[in-house]
Every structure is written in structure tokens, then in C-alpha cells.
N, C-alpha and C positions, 0 to 999 in steps of 0.2 A: 224145323219147327221144334223138334225134341231138344236140340241143343240150346235153343233160345229159352225154352221152358226150364231146362236144367239150369241154365245161367241165371235166370230170374229167381228160381228157388234157392240156389246157392247164395245169390246176392241178398235175398230177403233174410235168410238164416244168418248170414254174416252181419247184416245190419242189426238184427236183433241181439246178436252176441255182443256187438260193439256198444249198443245201448245199455245192455245189462252190465257190461264192464264199466262203462262210464258212470252208471248209477252207483255201482259199488264204490267207486272212488269218491263220489259225492256223499255217499252214505257214511263213509268213514270220516269225511270232513264234517258232516253234520253232527255225528255222534261226538266228535272231539269238541265241537263248538258248544254242544249242550253242556258238557262237563265244565268248560271255561265259563259259560254264563252262570251255571249253578254255583260255582265257586265265587264268582264275582258278586252274586246276589247275597250270599252269606256275609261277605266282607262289607258291602255297602249297607246292608241292614244293620249291622253292628255300628258302623260309623254314624248313620242317621240317628239311631237310638241313643248313642252316647251324646251326640250334639243336642238332641232334643232334651235329654235329661239335664244337660248343663245350661242350656239357653233359657229354658222356660220352666222355672220352678213350679209355677201354678199348674202345669200339665204333667208333672213327673209321673203320676200314676198312669196316665194315658200313654205316655212315651214308653213306659216300662212294660205295659201289659198288652198293647196292641201290636199287630203287624203294621206294616206301613201303608195301609189302604187309604182310600180317599177320606174315610171317616176321620183319620188323624189330621189330614190336611184341613178338613172342614173345622175341626176343633181349633187348630192353630189360627186359621183365618178369623174365626169368631173371636179368638183371644186378641189378635193384633188389631182388629177393627173396632174393638169395644172402647168407646170414648170415655167410659166411666172410670177406667183404671189405666195407670201408666203401663206401658209395655217395656219390660226389661229386655235388653239386648235386641232391640227392634231390627237392626240391619242384619245381624247374624240369623235372626229368626226368619226374616224374609228370604235369606239365602237358603235356609233349611227348607222352607216351603218350596222353593224352586227345585231343590235337590229331590224332594219327595215327588213332586210333579214329574220330573224327568224319570225317576225310578218307575213310577206307575205307567209310563208310556211303554215300557218293555212288555207288559202283559199281552197286549194285542198282537204283537209280532210273534211272541212265543206260541200263542194259541194257533195262529195261522201256520206257523212252522210245523206244529204237530199234525195239523190237518193235511198238509202237503206230504209229510213223511209217511202218513198212513196210506196215501195214494201212490207212494213210491217216487214222488217228485223230490228227490233229495237235494238236487242243486238249488231249487227254489226254497226248500226248507232251510238249507244252510244259509241262504241269503237273508231269510227272515230272522234267523237266530243272530246273524251278524248285525242286523238293524237293532235287535233287542240289546245286544252287547253295547252298541254305540250309545243308546239311551242310558245304559248303566254307567258308562264312562262319563257322560255328561252329569249324571247324578253324583258321581264320586267327586268330580271337579267342584261342583257347587257345595258339596258337603265339606270338602277340604277348605274351601274359601270361608264357609260359615264357621268352621272350627278355628281358623286363623283369626277371624274377627272376634270370636268368643274369648280366645286366649290372649288377645291384644297384639298379636303379630301383625295384624292389619287393623287400622283404626275403624271404629264403628261409624264414624262420620264420613267415610269415603263415598 
């Protein structure tokens, strides 16, 4: 009976050590992914801001002064759906809106990742950061497409 108890105690301690070791590996991956996502956000924010400034002269002040929240998307939607005035660079502006919407999707995943990391669930936190990163990549793709339309590398009538 004592050997079974001893075996179970050693087994439980070993399992806890393995779980702690596994979490440490995921913690490092999670922390690396945070840095990658943070760097990507800075780059995409700059891209979107530059395209916004070039595509929509009527909203230059908004593009320069605001972060990329839903408020900016709402302003752009209002601008491109206003039948009273012609919209300059409509197709590139629509691509810009898509880029901003994709960008904004990452916030939810980052918030959940932080919650999970606080609980020590680094594997799941890493996966949520990866989802956030994928939305940022989608945003970058749309932003590049919008910029190519704006510069004439891709026709606006595509």
C-alpha cells in the first residue's frame, strides 16, 4: 500500500513538473508572439495612416490625428456613402476600410490572450495572439492593395 501511495505521489509531482515545464515553453512562445504582434501593429498603423492621408483629402485631419478605431471607419463610411459629393479614390478607400476593419478584429483576440496569460494558460494565450497576428496580416494585405490602387499600380476600376 505504501509503495502504491509513494508511486502516486511521485507520479503527481512528476506530472506537475511536466505541466510547469510545458507552460514555460508556451510562455516563451507567447512572449515572443506579443513582440511580433506589437511590431506588426506599429507598421500597419503607419501604412493605414499613410493611405488614409493620400486617399481621402477631405479626412486628412482625422487620418492624422486619430488612432485606427471604429470612429475613423465610421467617418470614412459616412464620407463614401454621402451622395451629395463625389468620392475621390473610391475603390482604394473601400480597400482602406476593409484594412481598418481587419485591423480592428485583432483587439478582441489580444484581450483574451492577456486574460489567459494571467491565468497561466500560455498555450491558449499564444494561440489567441496568433489569431490577432493573422488579422493584422489580412489588414496589411488590404492596405497594400489600397496603396497600389492609389498609386496607379492597380486600376481603380478593378
